[in-house]
N, C-alpha and C positions, 0 to 999 in steps of 0.2 A: 737760817740763822734766827733762833728764838731769842725776842726781847720783851721785856717787862718796860715799860717806863713810866715811872709816876711822876706827878705834877700836883701843884696848889699847896705844899706845904708854905711854913712862914712863921711869922711872929704875931702871936695875937694875944690880947688881954684875957685874963680869968673871967670865964662866964660868956667868952666871945664864941665865933662858929668857925669853922674851914670846911672845904670840901676837896677832898683826895680825889685825884683821878688816875687811873692805871690804865695804858694803851697797852694792847699786847699785839705783838708780831710773830708770825712764823708757826702759829697753833692754832689747829680749828678750837676757835675758843669757846664755844657754845658746848663741847665735850668737857671742858675743865672746871673741876671745882676751884674758886677762887676765893682767895682769903686776903686779910690784912694783918699785917703782924707791927709789932713796934719794940724797940730798943733802947731802953734809955741807957744813961752812961753807967757803966759798972753793975748793968743787970741783965739777964739773959733775955735771948729775944722770946715775946709771950704773943700767942694770938689776940687778936682785936675782935674781929667779925670774920664770917667766912659765907660763903654761898655756894651750895652745890650746882652741878650742871642742870638740874631741874628747878631751881630758884628757890631752894630752902633754904633759911638763914638762920644763924647761930651767932650769939656774942658773949662775950666775956662778961662775968658779971659786973665788973666794974666800968662796964659802958653801955649796959643795959638801960633803956630810955632816954637815951643821950646821943647815940652814933646810929648812923642806918646803913646798911651797907645796900648795893644797887647794882645789879648788871645790867648791861645792853648788849645783847647779843647783835645787834644789829651794826653796833660800831665797835665791837670787839674791845669792848672797856667795861672796867668796875669803878665803883666809887665809894668813899667813904664819905657821908654826912657828919661832921663833928660839930654837935651845939655842946651848949654848957660846957666849954672845956674847964678843965681843971691845971692847977700847975704841975700836978704828978703825970699829966700827959705829954709834958715834955719827952721827945723822944724822938728816934728816927723810926719813920713808919716805912714800911717794905710790903709790896705787893708780890703774892705767892700764886702760883698754877700749879695744879695737882691732878693726874689722871692715872688711873690705874688699869693696865690693858695686861690681860693673861698674864698674870703675875707679875708684870714688870710694871714698876713705878716711875712716872714721868713725873718731873718737878722742877719748877723755874722759880727764880727770884730775880726782883727788880734790884736797880741799885740803892735805893730807898732816896726818901725826901725827909727833911729836917721839919719838924715841929716844935714851935718852942711858946709855952706860955708863961707869958709874965707880964706884969705891970711896970 
């Protein structure tokens, strides 16, 4: 059974930092592209950062220079280091795993972790 389990969310003041973790179970982690998404109240889910199976990374413009995505294939984990958090960063953050094999797309989501940025 595939599971993605996020942790590390919480309440933080504007300008503060948080580190999210996502542990993957039931997949060959190193083969998967991994990503972090977020969904704020009343808004659509949007991609925040992603890392390919080869270790390439990409970021949404609104987090470039502030967030870092890092994968550890020895622990089957992906992290999101979030610095200089802004109030608009308040959202549920989701971990995503994706793999394309012979035209079949395998995709999994975690349950999400709440991040609240407020003074």
